[in-house]
C-alpha positions in Angstrom: 32.6 -1.8 35.0 28.7 -1.6 35.0 26.8 -0.1 37.6 23.7 -2.3 38.0 19.9 -0.8 38.5 17.7 -1.9 41.1 15.1 0.2 40.9 12.2 0.0 38.1 12.8 3.6 37.5 15.8 3.5 36.0 15.7 1.0 33.0 14.5 3.9 31.8 10.4 3.7 32.1 8.6 1.0 30.1 9.6 -2.6 31.2 6.3 -5.0 30.4 3.2 -3.5 28.4 0.8 -6.0 26.3 0.1 -3.4 23.6 1.5 -5.6 20.1 1.4 -8.8 22.4 0.0 -12.0 20.8 -3.6 -10.2 19.3 -4.3 -11.3 15.8 -4.1 -8.4 13.6 -8.1 -8.4 12.1 -8.6 -9.2 8.2 -8.2 -6.7 6.1 -10.3 -7.3 2.5 -7.6 -7.4 0.4 -7.7 -5.3 -3.4 -7.3 -6.9 -7.1 -3.3 -6.9 -7.9 -3.2 -4.1 -9.9 -2.1 -5.4 -13.3 -2.8 -5.7 -16.7 -5.4 -8.4 -15.7 -4.0 -10.8 -17.9 -2.9 -13.8 -15.8 0.6 -16.0 -16.7 0.7 -19.6 -16.9 3.8 -20.9 -16.1 6.1 -24.3 -15.4 8.4 -23.8 -12.5 11.1 -26.1 -11.0 13.9 -24.2 -9.4 14.2 -24.8 -6.2 11.8 -26.9 -5.2 14.2 -30.1 -5.2 13.2 -31.2 -8.8 9.4 -31.5 -8.2 7.9 -29.6 -11.3 4.6 -26.7 -10.3 2.6 -25.1 -12.9 2.1 -21.4 -11.5 -0.5 -18.7 -12.3 0.2 -15.2 -11.5 -2.1 -12.2 -12.3 -5.0 -12.9 -11.7 -7.4 -10.4 -11.3 -8.6 -11.6 -8.3 -8.2 -11.5 -4.4 -9.4 -13.1 -0.8 -11.7 -15.3 -1.2 -12.4 -15.3 -5.1 -8.6 -16.7 -5.5 -8.7 -19.7 -2.8 -11.8 -20.5 -4.5 -10.1 -20.7 -7.4 -7.2 -22.3 -6.8 -9.4 -25.2 -4.8 -11.4 -25.5 -8.6 -8.1 -25.4 -10.6 -6.6 -27.7 -8.2 -9.7 -30.9 -8.5 -9.6 -29.7 -12.3 -6.6 -31.4 -12.0 -7.1 -33.9 -9.5 -3.6 -32.7 -7.7 -2.8 -30.8 -5.1 -1.3 -27.2 -4.7 -1.3 -24.3 -2.9 -2.1 -20.6 -2.6 1.1 -18.7 -2.2 0.9 -14.3 -2.1 -1.1 -14.7 -4.7 0.5 -16.5 -7.0 -1.2 -20.1 -7.3 0.9 -23.0 -7.3 -0.5 -26.4 -9.0 1.7 -30.2 -8.3 2.8 -31.6 -11.7 2.6 -30.2 -15.4 -0.2 -28.7 -16.8 0.3 -25.7 -18.2 -2.4 -25.9 -21.6 -5.1 -27.7 -19.5 -4.9 -24.5 -17.0 -5.0 -22.4 -20.0 -7.8 -23.9 -21.6 -9.6 -24.3 -18.1 -8.8 -20.4 -16.7 -9.8 -19.3 -20.7 -13.4 -20.9 -20.3 -13.7 -19.4 -16.8 -13.3 -15.8 -18.8 -9.9 -15.0 -17.7 -7.1 -13.8 -20.3 -4.1 -16.6 -19.8 -1.0 -16.8 -21.4 1.6 -18.9 -21.5 5.0 -17.0 -19.4 8.1 -17.9 -19.6 9.9 -21.0 -22.1 
Protein backbone atom coordinates (compact mmCIF):
# COMPACT_ATOMS: atom_id res chain seq x y z
CA UNK A 1 0.00 0.00 0.00
CA UNK A 2 1.36 3.41 -1.03
CA UNK A 3 1.18 6.27 1.42
CA UNK A 4 -0.57 9.33 -0.03
CA UNK A 5 1.24 12.65 0.53
CA UNK A 6 -0.76 15.44 2.05
CA UNK A 7 1.72 18.31 2.00
CA UNK A 8 3.62 20.16 -0.71
CA UNK A 9 6.99 19.42 0.89
CA UNK A 10 6.34 15.69 0.38
CA UNK A 11 6.16 16.22 -3.39
CA UNK A 12 9.85 17.07 -3.72
CA UNK A 13 9.77 20.85 -3.67
CA UNK A 14 8.91 21.95 -7.21
CA UNK A 15 5.19 21.86 -7.91
CA UNK A 16 4.72 24.45 -10.64
CA UNK A 17 7.15 26.39 -12.75
CA UNK A 18 6.73 29.04 -15.42
CA UNK A 19 10.36 28.66 -16.46
CA UNK A 20 9.76 27.10 -19.90
CA UNK A 21 6.01 27.60 -20.31
CA UNK A 22 4.64 28.93 -23.60
CA UNK A 23 7.38 31.46 -24.15
CA UNK A 24 8.58 31.36 -27.74
CA UNK A 25 12.35 31.24 -28.10
CA UNK A 26 13.92 34.28 -29.68
CA UNK A 27 14.87 33.72 -33.32
CA UNK A 28 18.57 33.31 -33.85
CA UNK A 29 20.53 34.18 -36.94
CA UNK A 30 20.90 31.05 -39.04
CA UNK A 31 24.24 30.34 -40.64
CA UNK A 32 24.49 29.17 -44.23
CA UNK A 33 24.70 25.39 -44.41
CA UNK A 34 28.20 23.97 -44.60
CA UNK A 35 28.64 22.14 -47.85
CA UNK A 36 30.35 22.23 -51.19
CA UNK A 37 28.29 25.17 -52.49
CA UNK A 38 26.50 23.16 -55.19
CA UNK A 39 22.71 23.26 -55.29
CA UNK A 40 21.40 19.79 -56.05
CA UNK A 41 18.10 19.59 -57.91
CA UNK A 42 16.19 16.32 -57.99
CA UNK A 43 12.75 14.93 -58.73
CA UNK A 44 11.05 13.00 -55.91
CA UNK A 45 7.74 11.21 -55.50
CA UNK A 46 8.48 8.77 -52.68
CA UNK A 47 6.28 9.20 -49.62
CA UNK A 48 4.09 11.83 -51.27
CA UNK A 49 1.16 9.74 -52.41
CA UNK A 50 2.45 9.54 -55.98
CA UNK A 51 2.72 13.31 -56.36
CA UNK A 52 5.95 14.55 -57.92
CA UNK A 53 7.95 17.37 -56.37
CA UNK A 54 11.28 18.89 -57.32
CA UNK A 55 13.62 19.42 -54.37
CA UNK A 56 16.60 21.76 -54.18
CA UNK A 57 19.14 21.17 -51.45
CA UNK A 58 22.58 22.57 -50.69
CA UNK A 59 21.80 26.17 -51.60
CA UNK A 60 24.42 28.29 -49.79
CA UNK A 61 21.88 30.72 -48.32
CA UNK A 62 20.15 30.97 -44.96
CA UNK A 63 17.13 32.60 -43.35
CA UNK A 64 15.27 35.29 -45.26
CA UNK A 65 17.47 34.99 -48.36
CA UNK A 66 16.50 31.33 -48.72
CA UNK A 67 12.80 32.15 -48.24
CA UNK A 68 13.04 34.86 -50.90
CA UNK A 69 14.74 32.48 -53.34
CA UNK A 70 12.12 29.78 -52.70
CA UNK A 71 9.33 32.27 -53.35
CA UNK A 72 10.94 33.48 -56.59
CA UNK A 73 11.44 29.91 -57.84
CA UNK A 74 7.82 28.99 -57.07
CA UNK A 75 6.65 32.04 -59.04
CA UNK A 76 8.97 31.14 -61.93
CA UNK A 77 7.47 27.65 -62.12
CA UNK A 78 3.92 28.90 -61.54
CA UNK A 79 3.30 26.35 -58.79
CA UNK A 80 3.24 26.03 -55.05
CA UNK A 81 5.86 24.60 -52.80
CA UNK A 82 7.48 24.76 -49.39
CA UNK A 83 10.72 25.38 -47.57
CA UNK A 84 11.46 22.60 -45.07
CA UNK A 85 14.72 22.31 -43.12
CA UNK A 86 16.73 24.21 -45.72
CA UNK A 87 15.33 22.17 -48.63
CA UNK A 88 13.18 23.95 -51.20
CA UNK A 89 10.29 21.84 -52.50
CA UNK A 90 8.52 22.86 -55.72
CA UNK A 91 5.36 21.03 -56.79
CA UNK A 92 5.67 19.22 -60.10
CA UNK A 93 8.60 18.20 -62.27
CA UNK A 94 10.70 21.29 -63.06
CA UNK A 95 14.28 20.01 -62.83
CA UNK A 96 15.67 21.53 -66.05
CA UNK A 97 13.86 24.84 -65.57
CA UNK A 98 15.13 25.21 -62.00
CA UNK A 99 18.71 24.31 -62.90
CA UNK A 100 18.68 27.03 -65.56
CA UNK A 101 17.12 29.55 -63.19
CA UNK A 102 19.62 28.82 -60.40
CA UNK A 103 22.56 29.13 -62.81
CA UNK A 104 21.16 32.42 -64.11
CA UNK A 105 21.13 33.66 -60.49
CA UNK A 106 24.81 32.76 -60.07
CA UNK A 107 24.54 29.43 -58.20
CA UNK A 108 26.33 26.24 -59.13
CA UNK A 109 23.52 23.77 -59.77
CA UNK A 110 23.42 20.21 -60.98
CA UNK A 111 20.92 17.43 -61.44
CA UNK A 112 21.02 14.83 -58.69
CA UNK A 113 19.65 11.29 -58.62
CA UNK A 114 18.46 9.50 -61.72
